[in-house]
N, C-alpha and C positions, 0 to 999 in steps of 0.2 A: 822688821818683822811684819809679816802679813797674817792677819787673823781671818780665818774662814769659819763662819758660824754655821755649823751643821750638826744636826741631831744624830744622824746615823748614816752609814754608807748605804748607797743603793746597790742593787744587783744589776749586772750587765749580762746580756745574752752572749756576747762574744768578747774575747780578749784581744786587745791591740798590743802586739809585741813591741811596737815602736814607742809606745807611751813610756815605758820604763827607760828607754834609751834617750829620750828627749832631754832629760836633765843633764846628760853627759855632754851634750852639744851646745847647750845654752849657757852663756856666760853674761853676767851683768856686772858692769864695772862703774862705780861712781867716781867721777873725776873731781868733783867738788865736795866730797864728803857724803855722808848718808843722805838719802832722800826719803822722806816719809811718803806713805802711800797706802793703798788698800785694794782689795779685790772685791768686786761687786757682781753677784749673780742673783737674779730675781728669785730663783727657786730656793735659795737659802736665806734670803732677806727676812722672811717671816720669822724664822727661828731667831735671827739676830734681834728683831724687834721684840719678840717675846722675852728674851733674856734681858734686854734693856728695861723692859717694863717690870720684870721681876725684881730688878735692882731698886725699883721704886723711886724715892726722892734722891737718887744718886746724882752726883755732880755731872754724870754723863748726859743726863737729860737736858742740861743747859745747852749742849751742842745742838739740840733739836727743838729749841724754843720752849723748853721746860714742860713739854707735853708728851704724853705717850704716843708712840707711833701706831700702836694697836687700835687706838680710838679713831684714827683717820681712815679714809678709804685706802685701798691698796696703792692706787696711783698717787694720792696725796702724801702718803707716808714715804714713797719713793722720792718724790720731789723734795720733801722736807730733808731727807737724808742727803740728796744731791746738793741742794742749796747750801747746807751747812758744811758738808764734807769738802766740796769743791771750792769753798772760799779760801782754803789753805793751799799753798803750793805743795805739789807732790806728784807722784806717779800713780795713776789710777787705772786699773785693769777692769774693764766693764764687759760683762757677758749679757748681751741683749737687755740693756737697761731700759729700753722703750716698751718692754712687754706689757706692763701694767698701766701705761700712760695713754691718756686720750690724745687725739691728734694735736689739740692745742697745747697740752703738756709736753708732747714730743718736740714741738717747735720751741717751747720754753727751755727744754733740756739742751737743744742745739745752741740756743743763744747763750746759755750758761757755760757750755763747753768751749765757746770761742775764746 
């Protein structure tokens, strides 16, 4: 299951007729059982962090060093997420993960993904 944290849908100026057909041609097959994973997009990460923060002292905060992601800078909260999420095996789909990162943190992300 892939969770995408988003508050509301955005509006587009144009419709891509191929978008609806894409899922008909994509097939994912797990040969060794299910693979955990997640989708990351910078523009929806803030909403994810707000929901996590609203859960307060939830057990989910332990995945992020027991600290709110909202209290960190945008780049620091991204790196905290990456370090904790990518320490587990899985399939991770990333959409411009470097957006909020300084050049130094971008290099750290590259090392993390190796």
